[in-house]
Structures are given as structure tokens and as C-alpha cells.
BAVEXPA-873844 format. One record per atom (N, C-alpha, C): atom name; chain; x, y negated, z negated; residue in one letter. Coordinates in nm, 2 decimals, padded with zeros to 4 digits. Last residue first. Example, Ala and Ser with C-alpha at 12.3 -4.5 7.8 and 13.67 -1.06 7.14 Angstrom:
! BAVEXPA-873844
 atomo cadena      x      y      z residuo
     N      A  01.28  00.22 -00.71       s
    CA      A  01.37  00.11 -00.71       s
     C      A  01.29  00.00 -00.79       s
     N      A  01.32  00.57 -00.78       a
    CA      A  01.23  00.45 -00.78       a
     C      A  01.32  00.33 -00.78       a
END
This chain:
! BAVEXPA-873844
 atomo cadena      x      y      z residuo
     N      A  10.70 -04.00 -07.11       g
    CA      A  10.82 -03.95 -07.17       g
     C      A  10.93 -04.06 -07.20       g
     N      A  10.37 -04.03 -07.16       i
    CA      A  10.48 -04.10 -07.11       i
     C      A  10.61 -04.06 -07.18       i
     N      A  10.15 -03.93 -07.27       q
    CA      A  10.21 -03.84 -07.18       q
     C      A  10.34 -03.91 -07.12       q
     N      A  10.03 -04.12 -07.42       s
    CA      A  10.10 -04.01 -07.50       s
     C      A  10.18 -03.92 -07.40       s
     N      A  09.91 -04.28 -07.23       m
    CA      A  10.03 -04.33 -07.30       m
     C      A  10.11 -04.22 -07.37       m
     N      A  09.69 -04.12 -07.17       l
    CA      A  09.79 -04.14 -07.07       l
     C      A  09.92 -04.19 -07.13       l
     N      A  09.56 -04.14 -07.42       l
    CA      A  09.60 -04.01 -07.37       l
     C      A  09.71 -04.03 -07.27       l
     N      A  09.51 -04.42 -07.42       l
    CA      A  09.60 -04.36 -07.52       l
     C      A  09.65 -04.22 -07.48       l
     N      A  09.33 -04.44 -07.21       d
    CA      A  09.45 -04.51 -07.20       d
     C      A  09.55 -04.45 -07.30       d
     N      A  09.12 -04.28 -07.31       r
    CA      A  09.18 -04.24 -07.18       r
     C      A  09.32 -04.31 -07.18       r
     N      A  09.04 -04.43 -07.52       e
    CA      A  09.09 -04.30 -07.55       e
     C      A  09.17 -04.25 -07.43       e
     N      A  09.16 -04.77 -07.46       t
    CA      A  09.05 -04.66 -07.47       t
     C      A  09.12 -04.53 -07.50       t
     N      A  09.32 -05.02 -07.66       m
    CA      A  09.32 -04.92 -07.55       m
     C      A  09.21 -04.82 -07.57       m
     N      A  09.37 -05.19 -07.86       h
    CA      A  09.25 -05.22 -07.78       h
     C      A  09.23 -05.11 -07.67       h
     N      A  09.61 -05.13 -07.98       p
    CA      A  09.48 -05.12 -08.06       p
     C      A  09.36 -05.14 -07.98       p
     N      A  09.78 -05.19 -07.75       k
    CA      A  09.76 -05.05 -07.80       k
     C      A  09.63 -05.04 -07.89       k
     N      A  09.85 -05.45 -07.69       l
    CA      A  09.73 -05.39 -07.63       l
     C      A  09.69 -05.26 -07.69       l
     N      A  10.08 -05.51 -07.82       a
    CA      A  09.96 -05.58 -07.86       a
     C      A  09.84 -05.51 -07.80       a
     N      A  10.25 -05.34 -07.67       k
    CA      A  10.24 -05.32 -07.82       k
     C      A  10.11 -05.39 -07.87       k
     N      A  10.24 -05.45 -07.42       l
    CA      A  10.19 -05.31 -07.44       l
     C      A  10.17 -05.28 -07.59       l
     N      A  10.35 -05.71 -07.47       c
    CA      A  10.21 -05.69 -07.42       c
     C      A  10.16 -05.55 -07.45       c
     N      A  10.61 -05.65 -07.56       a
    CA      A  10.52 -05.72 -07.65       a
     C      A  10.37 -05.70 -07.61       a
     N      A  10.70 -05.54 -07.32       d
    CA      A  10.70 -05.46 -07.44       d
     C      A  10.60 -05.52 -07.54       d
     N      A  10.68 -05.76 -07.15       v
    CA      A  10.61 -05.63 -07.12       v
     C      A  10.60 -05.55 -07.24       v
     N      A  10.86 -05.93 -07.28       v
    CA      A  10.72 -05.97 -07.26       v
     C      A  10.63 -05.85 -07.23       v
     N      A  11.10 -05.80 -07.25       e
    CA      A  11.04 -05.81 -07.39       e
     C      A  10.90 -05.85 -07.38       e
     N      A  11.15 -05.82 -06.98       g
    CA      A  11.12 -05.69 -07.04       g
     C      A  11.06 -05.70 -07.17       g
     N      A  11.18 -06.10 -06.95       e
    CA      A  11.08 -06.03 -06.88       e
     C      A  11.04 -05.89 -06.95       e
     N      A  11.25 -06.24 -07.29       n
    CA      A  11.28 -06.21 -07.15       n
     C      A  11.17 -06.13 -07.08       n
     N      A  11.11 -06.49 -07.50       l
    CA      A  11.12 -06.35 -07.46       l
     C      A  11.17 -06.34 -07.32       l
     N      A  11.04 -06.73 -07.61       d
    CA      A  11.17 -06.68 -07.64       d
     C      A  11.20 -06.53 -07.60       d
     N      A  10.78 -06.78 -07.50       s
    CA      A  10.89 -06.88 -07.50       s
     C      A  11.03 -06.82 -07.52       s
     N      A  10.55 -06.64 -07.48       t
    CA      A  10.66 -06.59 -07.40       t
     C      A  10.79 -06.68 -07.41       t
     N      A  10.32 -06.53 -07.70       d
    CA      A  10.40 -06.65 -07.67       d
     C      A  10.53 -06.60 -07.60       d
     N      A  10.01 -06.38 -07.64       i
    CA      A  10.16 -06.36 -07.65       i
     C      A  10.23 -06.49 -07.61       i
     N      A  09.71 -06.25 -07.76       k
    CA      A  09.79 -06.37 -07.72       k
     C      A  09.94 -06.35 -07.74       k
     N      A  09.44 -06.05 -07.65       v
    CA      A  09.57 -06.06 -07.72       v
     C      A  09.63 -06.19 -07.67       v
     N      A  09.10 -05.92 -07.69       n
    CA      A  09.20 -06.02 -07.63       n
     C      A  09.32 -06.02 -07.72       n
     N      A  08.79 -05.82 -07.66       k
    CA      A  08.92 -05.76 -07.67       k
     C      A  09.02 -05.86 -07.61       k
     N      A  08.55 -05.95 -07.61       r
    CA      A  08.61 -05.96 -07.75       r
     C      A  08.75 -05.90 -07.76       r
     N      A  08.42 -06.14 -07.39       l
    CA      A  08.51 -06.02 -07.39       l
     C      A  08.59 -06.03 -07.52       l
     N      A  08.29 -06.37 -07.41       w
    CA      A  08.22 -06.26 -07.46       w
     C      A  08.30 -06.13 -07.46       w
     N      A  08.49 -06.66 -07.48       s
    CA      A  08.46 -06.55 -07.40       s
     C      A  08.38 -06.44 -07.48       s
     N      A  08.58 -06.87 -07.63       r
    CA      A  08.44 -06.87 -07.60       r
     C      A  08.39 -06.74 -07.53       r
     N      A  08.85 -06.83 -07.65       g
    CA      A  08.77 -06.82 -07.77       g
     C      A  08.62 -06.81 -07.74       g
     N      A  08.92 -06.88 -07.39       v
    CA      A  08.94 -06.75 -07.44       v
     C      A  08.86 -06.73 -07.56       v
     N      A  08.87 -07.16 -07.39       e
    CA      A  08.79 -07.07 -07.30       e
     C      A  08.80 -06.92 -07.34       e
     N      A  09.05 -07.26 -07.59       k
    CA      A  08.90 -07.28 -07.60       k
     C      A  08.83 -07.18 -07.52       k
     N      A  09.30 -07.19 -07.48       d
    CA      A  09.26 -07.14 -07.61       d
     C      A  09.11 -07.15 -07.63       d
     N      A  09.28 -07.35 -07.24       f
    CA      A  09.28 -07.20 -07.23       f
     C      A  09.25 -07.14 -07.37       f
     N      A  09.28 -07.60 -07.36       l
    CA      A  09.17 -07.56 -07.29       l
     C      A  09.16 -07.41 -07.27       l
     N      A  09.54 -07.60 -07.47       a
    CA      A  09.43 -07.61 -07.56       a
     C      A  09.30 -07.56 -07.49       a
     N      A  09.69 -07.61 -07.23       c
    CA      A  09.70 -07.49 -07.32       c
     C      A  09.58 -07.49 -07.42       c
     N      A  09.61 -07.86 -07.14       v
    CA      A  09.57 -07.75 -07.06       v
     C      A  09.58 -07.62 -07.15       v
     N      A  09.73 -08.02 -07.35       e
    CA      A  09.59 -08.03 -07.33       e
     C      A  09.54 -07.90 -07.25       e
     N      A  10.00 -07.97 -07.31       e
    CA      A  09.94 -07.93 -07.44       e
     C      A  09.78 -07.93 -07.42       e
     N      A  10.05 -08.05 -07.04       i
    CA      A  10.07 -07.92 -07.09       i
     C      A  09.99 -07.88 -07.21       i
     N      A  10.04 -08.30 -06.93       e
    CA      A  09.91 -08.23 -06.95       e
     C      A  09.93 -08.10 -07.01       e
     N      A  10.29 -08.41 -06.88       n
    CA      A  10.21 -08.47 -06.99       n
     C      A  10.07 -08.41 -07.01       n
     N      A  10.37 -08.25 -06.66       e
    CA      A  10.44 -08.24 -06.79       e
     C      A  10.35 -08.30 -06.90       e
     N      A  10.09 -08.13 -06.47       q
    CA      A  10.20 -08.21 -06.49       q
     C      A  10.25 -08.21 -06.64       q
     N      A  09.96 -07.86 -06.28       m
    CA      A  09.98 -07.92 -06.41       m
     C      A  10.11 -08.01 -06.42       m
     N      A  10.00 -07.77 -06.01       l
    CA      A  09.88 -07.84 -06.05       l
     C      A  09.91 -07.92 -06.18       l
     N      A  10.21 -07.74 -05.72       q
    CA      A  10.20 -07.73 -05.87       q
     C      A  10.08 -07.82 -05.92       q
     N      A  10.27 -07.68 -05.46       y
    CA      A  10.13 -07.71 -05.50       y
     C      A  10.11 -07.70 -05.65       y
     N      A  10.55 -07.64 -05.47       k
    CA      A  10.49 -07.75 -05.38       k
     C      A  10.35 -07.78 -05.42       k
     N      A  10.72 -07.61 -05.78       r
    CA      A  10.63 -07.56 -05.68       r
     C      A  10.56 -07.67 -05.60       r
     N      A  11.04 -07.57 -05.93       p
    CA      A  10.93 -07.65 -05.89       p
     C      A  10.85 -07.59 -05.78       p
     N      A  11.21 -07.42 -06.14       a
    CA      A  11.14 -07.36 -06.02       a
     C      A  11.02 -07.45 -05.98       a
     N      A  11.31 -07.59 -06.34       a
    CA      A  11.40 -07.48 -06.28       a
     C      A  11.34 -07.43 -06.15       a
     N      A  11.10 -07.74 -06.42       k
    CA      A  11.22 -07.81 -06.35       k
     C      A  11.30 -07.71 -06.28       k
     N      A  10.93 -07.55 -06.53       m
    CA      A  10.89 -07.63 -06.42       m
     C      A  11.00 -07.69 -06.34       m
     N      A  11.09 -07.46 -06.74       r
    CA      A  11.06 -07.37 -06.63       r
     C      A  11.01 -07.44 -06.51       r
     N      A  11.10 -07.68 -06.90       e
    CA      A  11.22 -07.63 -06.85       e
     C      A  11.20 -07.54 -06.73       e
     N      A  10.83 -07.70 -06.96       i
    CA      A  10.89 -07.81 -06.88       i
     C      A  11.02 -07.76 -06.82       i
     N      A  10.79 -07.47 -07.11       i
    CA      A  10.72 -07.49 -06.99       i
     C      A  10.78 -07.59 -06.90       i
     N      A  10.95 -07.55 -07.33       v
    CA      A  10.99 -07.43 -07.25       v
     C      A  10.92 -07.44 -07.11       v
     N      A  10.81 -07.76 -07.44       e
    CA      A  10.94 -07.78 -07.39       e
     C      A  10.99 -07.67 -07.30       e
     N      A  10.56 -07.63 -07.51       p
    CA      A  10.57 -07.73 -07.41       p
     C      A  10.71 -07.75 -07.35       p
     N      A  10.58 -07.27 -07.55       r
    CA      A  10.60 -07.40 -07.61       r
     C      A  10.61 -07.50 -07.49       r
     N      A  10.33 -07.06 -07.40       a
    CA      A  10.47 -07.10 -07.43       a
     C      A  10.48 -07.24 -07.48       a
     N      A  10.11 -06.78 -07.34       t
    CA      A  10.14 -06.92 -07.37       t
     C      A  10.29 -06.94 -07.39       t
     N      A  09.87 -06.56 -07.22       l
    CA      A  10.01 -06.60 -07.23       l
     C      A  10.02 -06.75 -07.25       l
     N      A  09.63 -06.33 -07.30       h
    CA      A  09.65 -06.48 -07.30       h
     C      A  09.80 -06.51 -07.32       h
     N      A  09.45 -06.09 -07.17       v
    CA      A  09.59 -06.11 -07.21       v
     C      A  09.62 -06.26 -07.19       v
     N      A  09.15 -05.94 -07.23       i
    CA      A  09.21 -06.07 -07.19       i
     C      A  09.35 -06.07 -07.25       i
     N      A  09.04 -05.62 -07.13       t
    CA      A  09.11 -05.70 -07.23       t
     C      A  09.17 -05.83 -07.17       t
     N      A  08.75 -05.43 -07.09       t
    CA      A  08.84 -05.52 -07.03       t
     C      A  08.90 -05.61 -07.14       t
     N      A  08.55 -05.28 -07.18       d
    CA      A  08.68 -05.24 -07.22       d
     C      A  08.79 -05.32 -07.16       d
     N      A  08.32 -05.37 -07.06       k
    CA      A  08.34 -05.41 -07.20       k
     C      A  08.48 -05.37 -07.25       k
     N      A  08.32 -05.48 -06.73       p
    CA      A  08.33 -05.37 -06.82       p
     C      A  08.38 -05.42 -06.96       p
     N      A  08.12 -05.76 -06.65       i
    CA      A  08.26 -05.71 -06.66       i
     C      A  08.26 -05.59 -06.76       i
     N      A  07.87 -05.87 -06.66       d
    CA      A  07.89 -05.76 -06.57       d
     C      A  08.03 -05.70 -06.57       d
     N      A  07.89 -06.08 -06.83       a
    CA      A  07.79 -05.98 -06.86       a
     C      A  07.80 -05.86 -06.78       a
     N      A  08.08 -06.25 -06.72       e
    CA      A  08.12 -06.15 -06.82       e
     C      A  08.02 -06.05 -06.85       e
     N      A  07.92 -06.42 -06.56       f
    CA      A  08.02 -06.32 -06.50       f
     C      A  08.05 -06.21 -06.60       f
     N      A  07.80 -06.56 -06.77       k
    CA      A  07.72 -06.48 -06.68       k
     C      A  07.80 -06.38 -06.60       k
     N      A  08.01 -06.69 -06.88       r
    CA      A  07.95 -06.58 -06.96       r
     C      A  07.86 -06.50 -06.87       r
     N      A  08.06 -06.88 -06.69       g
    CA      A  08.16 -06.77 -06.71       g
     C      A  08.10 -06.66 -06.79       g
     N      A  07.86 -07.06 -06.74       y
    CA      A  07.85 -06.98 -06.62       y
     C      A  07.95 -06.86 -06.63       y
     N      A  07.85 -07.24 -06.95       d
    CA      A  07.84 -07.10 -06.98       d
     C      A  07.83 -07.01 -06.86       d
     N      A  07.78 -07.49 -06.72       q
    CA      A  07.79 -07.46 -06.86       q
     C      A  07.76 -07.31 -06.89       q
     N      A  07.95 -07.40 -06.41       l
    CA      A  07.84 -07.47 -06.49       l
     C      A  07.85 -07.42 -06.63       l
     N      A  08.29 -07.41 -06.32       m
    CA      A  08.17 -07.33 -06.36       m
     C      A  08.07 -07.42 -06.44       m
     N      A  08.36 -07.71 -06.14       g
    CA      A  08.40 -07.59 -06.21       g
     C      A  08.28 -07.50 -06.23       g
     N      A  08.30 -07.92 -05.99       r
    CA      A  08.24 -07.91 -06.12       r
     C      A  08.29 -07.80 -06.20       r
     N      A  08.62 -08.02 -05.86       s
    CA      A  08.49 -07.96 -05.84       s
     C      A  08.42 -07.96 -05.98       s
     N      A  08.88 -08.10 -05.85       k
    CA      A  08.78 -08.20 -05.84       k
     C      A  08.64 -08.14 -05.81       k
     N      A  09.07 -07.92 -05.90       y
    CA      A  09.01 -07.91 -05.77       y
     C      A  08.90 -08.01 -05.74       y
     N      A  09.15 -07.99 -06.16       y
    CA      A  09.24 -08.01 -06.05       y
     C      A  09.18 -07.99 -05.91       y
     N      A  08.93 -07.98 -06.34       r
    CA      A  09.05 -08.06 -06.37       r
     C      A  09.13 -08.09 -06.25       r
     N      A  08.74 -07.80 -06.27       p
    CA      A  08.70 -07.94 -06.28       p
     C      A  08.82 -08.03 -06.30       p
     N      A  08.93 -07.56 -06.24       g
    CA      A  08.84 -07.61 -06.14       g
     C      A  08.80 -07.76 -06.16       g
     N      A  09.09 -07.49 -06.46       f
    CA      A  09.15 -07.56 -06.35       f
     C      A  09.05 -07.62 -06.26       f
     N      A  08.91 -07.37 -06.65       v
    CA      A  09.00 -07.47 -06.69       v
     C      A  09.05 -07.55 -06.57       v
     N      A  08.75 -07.20 -06.51       a
    CA      A  08.68 -07.29 -06.60       a
     C      A  08.78 -07.40 -06.64       a
     N      A  08.94 -07.05 -06.37       e
    CA      A  08.85 -07.14 -06.29       e
     C      A  08.78 -07.24 -06.39       e
     N      A  09.05 -06.90 -06.58       e
    CA      A  09.13 -07.00 -06.51       e
     C      A  09.04 -07.10 -06.44       e
     N      A  08.83 -06.74 -06.63       i
    CA      A  08.88 -06.82 -06.74       i
     C      A  08.97 -06.93 -06.67       i
     N      A  08.78 -06.59 -06.40       h
    CA      A  08.68 -06.70 -06.44       h
     C      A  08.74 -06.79 -06.55       h
     N      A  09.12 -06.53 -06.29       c
    CA      A  08.97 -06.50 -06.28       c
     C      A  08.89 -06.62 -06.33       c
     N      A  09.41 -06.47 -06.39       g
    CA      A  09.33 -06.59 -06.39       g
     C      A  09.18 -06.57 -06.40       g
     N      A  09.48 -06.17 -06.25       t
    CA      A  09.54 -06.29 -06.30       t
     C      A  09.45 -06.41 -06.29       t
     N      A  09.43 -05.84 -06.32       i
    CA      A  09.38 -05.96 -06.25       i
     C      A  09.44 -06.08 -06.32       i
     N      A  09.48 -05.51 -06.29       l
    CA      A  09.55 -05.63 -06.33       l
     C      A  09.50 -05.74 -06.25       l
     N      A  09.33 -05.20 -06.38       v
    CA      A  09.32 -05.32 -06.30       v
     C      A  09.40 -05.43 -06.37       v
     N      A  09.22 -04.88 -06.37       n
    CA      A  09.34 -04.96 -06.41       n
     C      A  09.35 -05.08 -06.32       n
     N      A  08.98 -04.79 -06.27       e
    CA      A  09.01 -04.77 -06.41       e
     C      A  09.13 -04.85 -06.46       e
     N      A  08.76 -04.97 -06.06       y
    CA      A  08.89 -04.91 -06.08       y
     C      A  08.92 -04.90 -06.23       y
     N      A  08.51 -05.08 -06.05       n
    CA      A  08.53 -04.96 -05.96       n
     C      A  08.67 -04.90 -05.98       n
     N      A  08.49 -05.31 -06.21       q
    CA      A  08.39 -05.20 -06.23       q
     C      A  08.44 -05.07 -06.16       q
     N      A  08.69 -05.47 -06.11       l
    CA      A  08.69 -05.43 -06.25       l
     C      A  08.60 -05.31 -06.27       l
     N      A  08.58 -05.51 -05.85       i
    CA      A  08.71 -05.44 -05.87       i
     C      A  08.72 -05.39 -06.01       i
     N      A  08.35 -05.65 -05.92       h
    CA      A  08.33 -05.51 -05.87       h
     C      A  08.46 -05.44 -05.87       h
     N      A  08.47 -05.89 -05.99       i
    CA      A  08.39 -05.81 -06.10       i
     C      A  08.38 -05.67 -06.05       i
     N      A  08.57 -05.97 -05.76       h
    CA      A  08.66 -05.90 -05.85       h
     C      A  08.59 -05.84 -05.97       h
     N      A  08.35 -06.09 -05.64       y
    CA      A  08.41 -05.98 -05.57       y
     C      A  08.50 -05.90 -05.67       y
     N      A  08.31 -06.31 -05.81       y
    CA      A  08.21 -06.20 -05.80       y
     C      A  08.27 -06.07 -05.74       y
     N      A  08.54 -06.45 -05.75       i
    CA      A  08.52 -06.40 -05.88       i
     C      A  08.42 -06.28 -05.88       i
     N      A  08.50 -06.52 -05.48       q
    CA      A  08.60 -06.42 -05.51       q
     C      A  08.59 -06.37 -05.66       q
     N      A  08.27 -06.69 -05.51       f
    CA      A  08.26 -06.57 -05.43       f
     C      A  08.37 -06.47 -05.47       f
     N      A  08.38 -06.89 -05.66       r
    CA      A  08.27 -06.81 -05.72       r
     C      A  08.26 -06.68 -05.64       r
     N      A  08.57 -06.99 -05.49       q
    CA      A  08.61 -06.94 -05.62       q
     C      A  08.50 -06.85 -05.68       q
     N      A  08.41 -07.09 -05.28       f
    CA      A  08.51 -06.99 -05.26       f
     C      A  08.55 -06.92 -05.39       f
     N      A  08.27 -07.29 -05.41       r
    CA      A  08.20 -07.18 -05.36       r
     C      A  08.30 -07.06 -05.34       r
     N      A  08.49 -07.47 -05.47       e
    CA      A  08.41 -07.41 -05.58       e
     C      A  08.33 -07.29 -05.53       e
     N      A  08.58 -07.53 -05.21       k
    CA      A  08.67 -07.47 -05.31       k
     C      A  08.59 -07.40 -05.42       k
     N      A  08.35 -07.67 -05.11       v
    CA      A  08.40 -07.54 -05.05       v
     C      A  08.49 -07.46 -05.14       v
     N      A  08.35 -07.89 -05.28       v
    CA      A  08.23 -07.80 -05.28       v
     C      A  08.27 -07.66 -05.22       v
     N      A  08.60 -08.02 -05.24       p
    CA      A  08.57 -07.95 -05.37       p
     C      A  08.45 -07.86 -05.36       p
     N      A  08.75 -07.94 -04.91       g
    CA      A  08.67 -08.02 -05.00       g
     C      A  08.63 -07.95 -05.13       g
     N      A  09.09 -07.84 -04.85       l
    CA      A  08.95 -07.81 -04.85       l
     C      A  08.87 -07.91 -04.94       l
     N      A  09.36 -07.86 -04.88       n
    CA      A  09.29 -07.97 -04.83       n
     C      A  09.14 -07.95 -04.82       n
     N      A  09.45 -07.60 -04.95       w
    CA      A  09.47 -07.71 -05.04       w
     C      A  09.38 -07.83 -05.01       w
     N      A  09.40 -07.47 -04.71       m
    CA      A  09.32 -07.43 -04.83       m
     C      A  09.33 -07.55 -04.93       m
     N      A  09.59 -07.58 -04.55       r
    CA      A  09.45 -07.59 -04.52       r
     C      A  09.36 -07.57 -04.64       r
     N      A  09.82 -07.49 -04.69       e
    CA      A  09.80 -07.63 -04.67       e
     C      A  09.65 -07.66 -04.64       e
     N      A  09.80 -07.21 -04.66       q
    CA      A  09.80 -07.28 -04.79       q
     C      A  09.77 -07.42 -04.78       q
     N      A  09.83 -07.18 -04.39       e
    CA      A  09.70 -07.15 -04.45       e
     C      A  09.69 -07.21 -04.59       e
     N      A  10.10 -07.26 -04.36       d
    CA      A  09.99 -07.34 -04.29       d
     C      A  09.85 -07.31 -04.35       d
     N      A  10.23 -07.06 -04.51       e
    CA      A  10.24 -07.21 -04.55       e
     C      A  10.13 -07.29 -04.48       e
     N      A  10.00 -06.78 -04.56       n
    CA      A  10.13 -06.84 -04.51       n
     C      A  10.12 -06.99 -04.54       n
     N      A  09.86 -06.60 -04.84       l
    CA      A  09.85 -06.70 -04.73       l
     C      A  09.99 -06.76 -04.69       l
     N      A  09.90 -06.43 -05.05       h
    CA      A  09.85 -06.37 -04.93       h
     C      A  09.85 -06.47 -04.81       h
     N      A  10.00 -06.59 -05.26       r
    CA      A  10.04 -06.45 -05.25       r
     C      A  10.01 -06.39 -05.11       r
     N      A  09.91 -06.84 -05.30       s
    CA      A  10.04 -06.83 -05.24       s
     C      A  10.08 -06.68 -05.22       s
     N      A  09.62 -07.00 -05.27       d
    CA      A  09.67 -06.87 -05.29       d
     C      A  09.80 -06.86 -05.22       d
     N      A  09.63 -07.34 -05.40       p
    CA      A  09.61 -07.24 -05.29       p
     C      A  09.67 -07.11 -05.32       p
     N      A  09.43 -07.21 -05.66       i
    CA      A  09.43 -07.27 -05.53       i
     C      A  09.55 -07.36 -05.51       i
     N      A  09.46 -06.90 -05.82       t
    CA      A  09.50 -07.04 -05.82       t
     C      A  09.50 -07.10 -05.68       t
     N      A  09.41 -06.64 -05.77       f
    CA      A  09.29 -06.72 -05.81       f
     C      A  09.33 -06.87 -05.81       f
     N      A  09.56 -06.40 -05.72       h
    CA      A  09.54 -06.51 -05.61       h
     C      A  09.42 -06.60 -05.65       h
     N      A  09.64 -06.12 -05.78       d
    CA      A  09.69 -06.24 -05.84       d
     C      A  09.68 -06.36 -05.74       d
     N      A  09.54 -05.80 -05.85       d
    CA      A  09.50 -05.92 -05.77       d
     C      A  09.55 -06.05 -05.85       d
     N      A  09.60 -05.45 -05.84       m
    CA      A  09.64 -05.58 -05.88       m
     C      A  09.59 -05.69 -05.79       m
     N      A  09.53 -05.15 -05.97       h
    CA      A  09.49 -05.23 -05.86       h
     C      A  09.52 -05.38 -05.91       h
     N      A  09.79 -04.93 -06.11       f
    CA      A  09.70 -05.05 -06.11       f
     C      A  09.66 -05.10 -05.98       f
     N      A  09.82 -04.65 -06.25       h
    CA      A  09.84 -04.70 -06.11       h
     C      A  09.74 -04.81 -06.09       h
     N      A  09.98 -04.50 -06.50       f
    CA      A  09.89 -04.61 -06.48       f
     C      A  09.91 -04.67 -06.34       f
     N      A  10.18 -04.33 -06.58       n
    CA      A  10.05 -04.27 -06.54       n
     C      A  09.95 -04.38 -06.50       n
     N      A  10.48 -04.47 -06.46       t
    CA      A  10.41 -04.39 -06.57       t
     C      A  10.28 -04.33 -06.51       t
     N      A  10.57 -04.62 -06.26       d
    CA      A  10.67 -04.52 -06.32       d
     C      A  10.60 -04.44 -06.43       d
     N      A  10.36 -04.78 -06.20       k
    CA      A  10.40 -04.68 -06.10       k
     C      A  10.50 -04.58 -06.16       k
     N      A  10.36 -04.94 -06.44       g
    CA      A  10.25 -04.84 -06.41       g
     C      A  10.29 -04.74 -06.31       g
     N      A  10.58 -05.10 -06.40       w
    CA      A  10.58 -05.00 -06.51       w
     C      A  10.47 -04.90 -06.49       w
     N      A  10.49 -05.25 -06.18       t
    CA      A  10.61 -05.16 -06.17       t
     C      A  10.61 -05.05 -06.28       t
     N      A  10.28 -05.38 -06.31       q
    CA      A  10.25 -05.29 -06.20       q
     C      A  10.37 -05.19 -06.17       q
     N      A  10.42 -05.52 -06.50       l
    CA      A  10.33 -05.42 -06.55       l
     C      A  10.29 -05.32 -06.43       l
     N      A  10.56 -05.70 -06.33       n
    CA      A  10.63 -05.60 -06.41       n
     C      A  10.54 -05.49 -06.47       n
     N      A  10.34 -05.84 -06.23       n
    CA      A  10.43 -05.77 -06.14       n
     C      A  10.51 -05.66 -06.21       n
     N      A  10.24 -05.95 -06.46       v
    CA      A  10.16 -05.85 -06.39       v
     C      A  10.24 -05.78 -06.29       v
     N      A  10.45 -06.12 -06.55       l
    CA      A  10.41 -06.01 -06.63       l
     C      A  10.33 -05.90 -06.55       l
     N      A  10.48 -06.30 -06.34       t
    CA      A  10.59 -06.21 -06.37       t
     C      A  10.54 -06.09 -06.45       t
     N      A  10.23 -06.42 -06.35       t
    CA      A  10.27 -06.35 -06.23       t
     C      A  10.38 -06.25 -06.26       t
     N      A  10.25 -06.55 -06.61       k
    CA      A  10.14 -06.45 -06.58       k
     C      A  10.18 -06.36 -06.46       k
     N      A  10.41 -06.74 -06.74       g
    CA      A  10.46 -06.61 -06.71       g
     C      A  10.37 -06.50 -06.66       g
     N      A  10.35 -07.00 -06.77       a
    CA      A  10.35 -06.92 -06.89       a
     C      A  10.40 -06.78 -06.87       a
     N      A  10.33 -07.15 -06.54       y
    CA      A  10.47 -07.12 -06.60       y
     C      A  10.46 -07.05 -06.73       y
     N      A  10.01 -07.27 -06.61       e
    CA      A  10.12 -07.25 -06.52       e
     C      A  10.25 -07.24 -06.59       e
     N      A  09.84 -07.11 -06.89       c
    CA      A  09.87 -07.23 -06.81       c
     C      A  09.98 -07.19 -06.71       c
     N      A  09.64 -06.80 -06.87       g
    CA      A  09.73 -06.90 -06.93       g
     C      A  09.77 -07.01 -06.83       g
     N      A  09.57 -06.45 -06.84       v
    CA      A  09.54 -06.59 -06.82       v
     C      A  09.64 -06.68 -06.90       v
     N      A  09.48 -06.14 -06.71       v
    CA      A  09.59 -06.22 -06.76       v
     C      A  09.57 -06.37 -06.74       v
     N      A  09.28 -05.89 -06.77       i
    CA      A  09.27 -06.02 -06.71       i
     C      A  09.37 -06.10 -06.78       i
     N      A  09.29 -05.53 -06.73       l
    CA      A  09.34 -05.65 -06.79       l
     C      A  09.31 -05.78 -06.71       l
     N      A  09.21 -05.21 -06.81       r
    CA      A  09.16 -05.32 -06.73       r
     C      A  09.20 -05.45 -06.80       r
     N      A  09.31 -04.89 -06.80       m
    CA      A  09.34 -05.02 -06.86       m
     C      A  09.30 -05.13 -06.77       m
END
């Protein structure tokens, strides 16, 4: 099962991939997981490193993002079970808007997708604006990108980029009224029609 989980900040991407990884350890799916596409990377960098990454110039940020996207294409190619958060879809939305870079050139994301395994599924998470605002206030982030007045526009941009993708396997889940466990259940249910024969075989072995 190869998944790219995308969506605006506070839609629940990190929570979902963490819970899917836990679910995978308890079943037959042992995921390679990468959740560090949003600048600055808060997963692997300490506070000082995050600050320095935040202050990098736009050209360096753009180059760095392209390098890591290319790297993760090989992750998708080399592992049968992969959880990636953001990737080229997020860069197309966040890059030109928040990193003051050009982002990907016109249809550059499609060039990446030409090398991504065709069984890769995009999981698009969303939530109602008022729910996103509640989550923002409950857990403010030092390097938060999106502001309250930008939520609807950013969500629309994710809709646009997912719609333009050459990866035709995709699901959309509204997390507004779901708890963590319900989001996982909704995700697995939505993914089932897109699963490979190998995925379905592994699922059938889950007791």
C-alpha cells in the first residue's frame, strides 16, 4: 500500500499517518513513513535547525524541496508499503504561497508523477474552516503557515492540485466530525477499492 497523504494544515495528516503506521505494525503492513515536507521540518530537526531552515532563502528552499521529492520517488519505488505526507502536491500549494519560491514550474509535478508507481493512492484530508480554526487555536504552531483568512483558498488549491494529478487513485476524507480512530477506519474503507491484489490478500489475513 503506497499512500501520499495531503491537505491543508490541521486537516489531520500527521495524526493519520502516525495511526496508520501503528495499525500497520499490528497487522501485515509495515510502512516506511516520511512526514517532513513542510518547511521547517519539525519531525527530525531540533529548534535551532528549524529556525535556520525557516530563514533560508527561497532559492535554497526550492532546491531542497525538489531534491527531497526526487529522493522520495525512489522510496515509493523501493518499498511496497509507504506513507508519505505532502510530497509534490503540498509543494505545489505551499511553495509559491509561503516559501516565496516559484514552487514547481508549470506541470512540474506531473514530471515527478511519471516516475511514481501507478498503484500509489493520494489520500486527501480536509475539514470545515471553522473546525480548522478551532484546531489552530487549540494547538498553535511556532512556524504555522496558513492563517485563518486563507483556509478556504488553501483548501481549494489542494482540490485543484489533486484534480490535476496523473495519479488517478485518490480518496477524499472530511475529518471535521471524526475522532482519530474513525479517520483511520474511514481511510481504510475508502482505500479498499483502490488496493492491489497483494494489499487485499494481506487485509484478508487480518484477524
